[in-house]
C-alpha positions in Angstrom: 109.1 101.0 118.3 111.1 101.5 115.1 111.6 97.8 114.4 108.4 97.6 112.4 108.2 95.9 109.0 107.7 99.3 107.4 110.9 100.7 109.0 112.9 97.7 108.0 111.6 97.9 104.4 112.6 101.6 104.3 116.1 100.8 105.7 116.6 97.9 103.2 115.5 100.0 100.2 117.7 102.9 101.3 120.7 100.6 101.7 120.2 99.2 98.1 119.9 102.8 96.8 122.9 104.1 98.7 120.8 106.6 100.6 121.2 107.3 104.3 118.2 107.1 106.5 117.8 108.6 110.0 114.8 108.0 112.2 112.8 110.6 114.1 111.0 109.4 117.2 108.6 111.8 118.7 106.1 111.3 121.5 103.9 114.3 121.0 103.3 117.5 119.0 105.7 119.5 121.1 108.7 117.4 120.1 108.2 117.2 116.3 109.2 120.7 115.2 112.5 120.6 117.0 113.2 117.0 115.8 112.6 118.0 112.2 114.8 121.1 112.6 117.6 118.9 113.9 117.1 116.4 111.0 117.1 119.3 108.6 120.3 120.8 110.1 121.9 117.3 109.9 121.2 117.2 106.1 117.8 115.5 105.8 116.4 116.1 102.3 112.9 114.5 102.7 110.6 113.1 105.3 109.1 109.6 105.0 106.1 109.3 107.3 105.5 105.6 108.2 101.9 104.5 108.7 100.7 104.7 112.3 97.2 105.4 113.5 98.3 108.1 115.8 99.9 110.2 113.1 97.4 109.5 110.4 94.3 110.0 112.5 95.3 112.9 114.8 98.4 114.7 113.4 98.2 114.7 109.6 97.8 118.4 109.2 100.4 119.1 112.0 103.1 116.8 110.5 102.6 118.1 107.0 102.7 121.7 108.1 105.8 121.1 110.3 107.7 119.5 107.3 106.6 122.3 105.0 107.7 125.0 107.4 111.3 123.7 107.2 111.0 122.9 103.5 111.2 119.1 103.8 109.2 117.3 101.1 107.2 114.5 102.7 105.9 111.2 101.4 103.2 109.3 103.2 101.0 106.3 102.6 97.5 107.7 102.4 96.0 110.2 100.0 94.1 112.0 102.8 97.5 112.9 104.3 98.4 114.4 100.9 95.2 116.4 100.9 96.3 117.8 104.3 99.6 119.0 102.9 102.1 116.2 102.4 103.8 116.3 99.0 103.2 112.8 97.8 101.2 109.8 99.0 101.6 106.3 97.7 99.9 103.4 99.3 97.0 101.1 99.4 93.6 102.5 98.6 92.0 103.1 102.0 88.5 102.2 100.9 89.8 98.8 99.8 91.5 98.2 103.1 88.3 99.1 105.0 86.3 96.7 102.7 88.8 93.9 103.4 88.6 94.5 107.1 84.8 94.5 107.0 84.8 91.3 105.1 87.0 89.6 107.6 84.9 90.9 110.5 81.8 89.5 108.8 83.4 86.1 108.4 84.4 86.0 112.0 80.9 87.0 113.1 79.5 84.2 111.0 81.7 81.8 113.0 85.0 81.6 111.1 88.1 81.2 113.3 90.4 84.2 112.8 93.5 81.9 112.6 91.9 80.1 109.7 91.4 83.2 107.6 94.0 84.0 105.0 96.1 87.2 105.3 94.8 89.6 102.7 97.2 92.2 101.3 96.2 95.2 99.2 96.3 94.7 95.5 95.6 98.3 94.4 97.7 101.3 95.2 97.1 105.0 94.6 99.4 107.9 94.0 98.4 111.4 95.1 100.5 114.5 94.5 99.9 117.8 96.2 100.9 120.6 93.7 100.2 123.3 96.2 102.9 121.8 98.5 105.2 121.3 95.5 104.9 124.9 94.6 105.5 126.0 98.2 108.7 123.9 98.2 109.8 125.3 94.8 109.6 121.8 93.2 108.4 120.9 89.7 106.7 117.5 89.4 107.6 115.8 86.1 104.6 115.6 83.7 105.2 111.8 83.5 104.6 111.5 87.2 101.6 113.7 87.1 100.2 111.6 84.3 100.5 108.5 86.5 98.9 110.1 89.6 95.5 108.9 90.6 94.9 112.2 92.3 96.5 115.6 91.8 95.7 118.2 94.4 95.8 121.7 93.1 
């Protein structure tokens, strides 16, 4: 399950930066708190939450709260996750992704063959910063980063 393009990209970036990455695999809400405690005990300094529908749709608040409870800053891909307590979100604008999906569905419904449609990647990204979470973690977000943020949650 971890051999996703996202996971590989994180591992490659970490290797280039000289940062160690460990993976946490959890199958349900009962497993996450203990997995995060073990990661924290083993020296984890932050949590990167990869994009999966299960986490982003059902467990956003739970994951953000579990990370905050053990004082692990978290970075995620969608701003709604940051609104629910993650420290930072940086990723494609969800409205744009939904619009792209709707456009592709419309083309298919009009008779286009799915295999003939080009792959469309996001072109706009947004940065959201949750200052409430930063304060709870005792972190100060640099003004230059706040100035670049599309959304600052206070």
